[in-house]
C-alpha positions, 0 to 999 in steps of 0.5 A: 394255648394249644392248637385245636385237634382239628388243626393238627395236620398230623391227624388229617384223614382222607375220604372219597366222595362221588362227583355228582356229575361224572360219578368218579371218586373225588379225594377229600382231606378231612380239613376240606369242605369242597373241591373241584372234581379233577375229571369234569371240574364240577364242584363237589361238596363233602357231606358233613356234620355242623362244623365247630365254627358254626356253633362254638363261641371261641371259633374265631379266636381258635382258628384266627380271624383270617381262617375263620372268615375264609371258612365262614365265607366258603360255607355261605357260598355253599349255601347260595349254590 
């Protein structure tokens, strides 16, 4: 079984999103959903479409239980903030 194309680190992309507090650009890699602003330490969330782990029945098997649980946990934390 091959890797999910989203896990291929050779295909990572970079995008910049403004910090909601200091407005400085924060660098995100395509596999990151949130990151702390290096300037003011505010948590910055990347706007995104629903992730495959939210709707795909094979997501847990595809990602592995540890990565799946980590990502689902991060999504739940984001919703609570």
